[in-house]
N, C-alpha and C positions, 0 to 999 in steps of 0.2 A: 503494499499498499506505500502512495505515496504520505508524502507530506501534508499534513495540514493545516498550512501556511500559504499553501496555494490557492488561490481564486478559484468561487466557484464556476463553470462553464453557460455562462445564457445563451449560446444558439449552436449548431456547429455547420458545416460547411461542407455540401454536397459537391464532389466535382460532377459528377454525374458526366458529359462527356467530355470538359474538359480535362478530363483525364490521354485523352486517346491524343495524337499526331495530331496540326494545326488541318492539313493533310486529306484527315479521314475522316474530320467531324462534322462538316455537311454531309457527304454521303448517309452518316450514321444519321445524323439531323433527319433529312428525309427518308431516310429506313424507317424511322423512328415514327414520323408523323406518319407517312404511309400506312402502314400496321396498326396505327392507333384510328384511323378512319377507317381503315380495313372493320375491325371489332367494332364499334360503333355502329355502322350502317348493318354489318353483317346481322349483330342483333337487333337490332329497331329492325329491321326485316322481319325477323323471328318475332318480334311484340306484334308488330302488327297486324300477322298473319294470324299470331292464334289469340289477337285480341276483336279481329274483325270478322271469323271465320265461327261460327259454333260449329262446324264438323270437325273441328279439332281443342273443342272444350272436354276432353278428355285424361284422364289421369297423364297420360306421355306428355303430354303438349305441355298438360299444368306444369312437369317441370320442368319442361324447356323453359319458359318464359320467364321462370323463376331463376332459373339457371343464366338466362342470355343478359337479365336484369342484372345479375350478381357480377357476368365476366363484364360489360358497360363501368361498371363500380369501379373495379378493383383495376382495370386499364386506367382510369380516371384517375385513380389514387396518386398515378406517379409517374405516368408518361407526360400528362399535360405542364406539368411542371420542373418537369428534365427541362422539356423544347424551353417555355418561357425563361427559365435561370440562363440557358444557354442564349437565349436574344438579346437579353437584357446583361447578360455578362452579372449574373449577379447568386454565388450560389449558395446564402445563407439560409438559413432554416432556424427557427428559432426552438428552445429547450422543450415547448409546450404543443409549439408545431409537431416538432421531430416526433412527440409523444403522440399526436393528435394522428400524424400519418399513419406513425405501428400498430394502434386500436385499429384504425380500419384496414388497413393492410392486412392484420391479420384474422380479424373477424370475416373478410371475405372471402381467405384461402379455406380456411375452414367449411363458409358454406358450399366454397365450389367443390371441397373434399365431400361433404356429407351429402349435397346431392347427385356428384357423381355414385353414391351407393345406393342415395334412393333410388336412381334412375337405372340400375342395374338391376336392384329391386324387382323393380318395375316387368322389366324387361322378360325374368325372370318368371315370374308371376304368368307372365303372356302370354310366352313361350309353352312354361311346363306345366299352368292350370287353365287353358282357355276360355275352361268350358264358367268355371269359378272368378274369371277375372273381374268382370264387376260387383262381383260378392267382394272379395278381398279386399282390391283396391278402389273403397268409396270415398266419395267426394271428404268426407269425416277425418278416415284415416290421411287421405292425402294431405289434409291441409294441417293437419295434430304433427303431422312427419314435416313440412316445412318449417312452422313453430317452434316445435321442438329442437329443429336445426339453427334456429336464429336462435334461441334462447341459450344451449349448450354454445353457439360460438361466441358469442357475449359474454359469456361469464370467462370464458376460456380466455378470452382476449383483454377481458379487464383482469383479471389474474396479473396475465406478462405486463401488459402497458403498468396497474400497480406495485409491481415489484423493481419493474426499472425507473420510476417515476422513485423510487426511498435511495439511486446510487447516484453515486456523488462524480460529478466528473471534471478535474479540475486538472489535466495536462494538454493535450492532442487533442485538439475539437474535429479533424479534419476525418469525413467521414468517404474513403473512397468505393462510392455506389452514387445508384442515382434515385436512394430513395435508404430513408430509417430502417436498416435493417437492424434487428432486434440484438445480431448474432453479431455484427463491430458496435455496438454500443455500448454490448458488455468487453467488447477488450479495449475500449476506449477508458473508463472506468476506472476510477482507482477506488474503489468499492470492493468490501467479497461478493463476488459475482457467483459464490457454490451455489448457494440456492437459487438462482432464475436456470444456473445451467442446470441441475438437476430438474427443475419444473419443467425446462425443455424437454429433454429426454425422459420424463417416465410420462410426464401428465401428456405433453404433447403428443409425445409418443403414443400414445393407445387412443389418443383423439384421431392421430391421424392411421397406425393401422387397424384398428378394429373397423372401418370403413373398407379401408384396403381389401381385410382379408373377407368382407361381406363382396364387394364386386367381384374378387377373385371365386368364390364361392360357388356365384352366380352365374356367372358367366360358365364353369367348369359346369356345373346344372344344365347350363342352356344348351354346350358342347354333348353334352353325354343324349339330349332331350333326340338336338337335330340331328344326332346320327342314325337315329333309325328312321329316320326322315326317310321314304322307299326310292322319292326324287330325286335324282342328281343335281342337276340346278336347282334347285329347291333349298338342298345341302350347300353348294356353293354361294347360292346367296344370300342364303345365314348367316354364314362364316366369313362372306366378306365383308357382313357390314359391322357383325362384332367384333372383327379383328380390328377396322377402324375405329369402332370404338377406344378396343385397349390399345389401338396406337398413343390414342389420347393420353388415357385413364396411366399405363405409363409413362410415359413423358411430363403428366403434372405430378406424380408420383416420386420415380425416379428422380427429378431436379430435385424436389426436397427435401427426400430420404439424404438424398449424395450432401445437401447445403447446411442441413440442422442437426443428424443421425450421424453423422461420422468428423471425427477428429478435425482441429483447424487446418490443424500442422500438416495434411496432408491434400491439400488443396490453396492453390492460387489466391490472389483476391480478382484476376483476371477469371476465373475458373467459377470463380463463388459469382459473379457479375453475370457470364454467361449463363450459369443455371437461373437466377433470379430471372433475368428475362423472358427464360423456356415458360417459366411458372407464370409470370404476371404480364407478361405481353403474346405470347407465342401462340399458347394454349388457349388463352377467350379468344383469340381471332377465330384458330380452327376448329372450335366449338361449332359455330354457325354453320361450319361447311362439314362436319363430320357429322353431327348430329340431326340436323335440320335443312339446309338446303340443297341433299341429295335426294330426299323422303320426297318424293310426287304431292303426297297433299298440303305439303307444306310449301311448293313452286306452283301447285291450283291455288290456292286458298290468298297467295301473294298476286297471281293473274287477275283474281275475282276481285281484289281491293284494289288494285291498279286500276282496273275496269273500272268499278265505281269509282273512283275518284277521278276519270277521264271525264267520262261519259254522265258525270251529277249535274243538272240542270245551275246553272247560275243562279 
């Protein structure tokens, strides 16, 4: 622990794109801007389709709508500030602002985590118990699952935010990242962070592992059921869809596990940043493409919504 006569840090510097060589900053800025706009547009289209078409008022699209809303908020918590900081050449963020950003990031990451598990369970019931699907996935259960996810996500995030707020920061205030990441804040702290690290490893680990196990078990059961389908074309279509879903799931969970549940000495700051980009920017951008925009029902709903908008009398 550092000496107690050092002044407390009032703000942090998020280096963001400034860490990269000057000639790479403009292409990276345009890349992040393009990915962010694609994320917002893609997920807004999903929300439009689900909200406008009564045929999509089913459990699967109910969860997809929530996932789209969460993904828009998830990317909006980090990317706009990073882009604005680069344009204004101002990288400062206050300590309360840093805690607020960390809180919302944790809430939204947990919501992505829970919703991926809930959606996998929904697909499991639809494929393995099609005759009982309506009874099992009732509107009351769907609402309860989403509400419980929000409650657990907020409680988990509040715990880590309050623990971080108790730490002292009295030395270096430079965060070599584009958002306030809890692991980097722990490295900068001059307090004892053993409790914080233990809570990340055990409590947050449980919150990640349990939904991930639910996803894996659901898709194993789905695969077992699909293998009994007599049609080769039907099996291939089902595995193609499940494979794309699992690709996003492994991208999301793999990057988070490598970032937060492996020794910090085993990876560099550049690797941390790349992993963070994957789950905060790339995954929210891919989710609409993987889960919905390839879906005939969603594309049909978007065409109908667009037609109504275009031909509606002024």
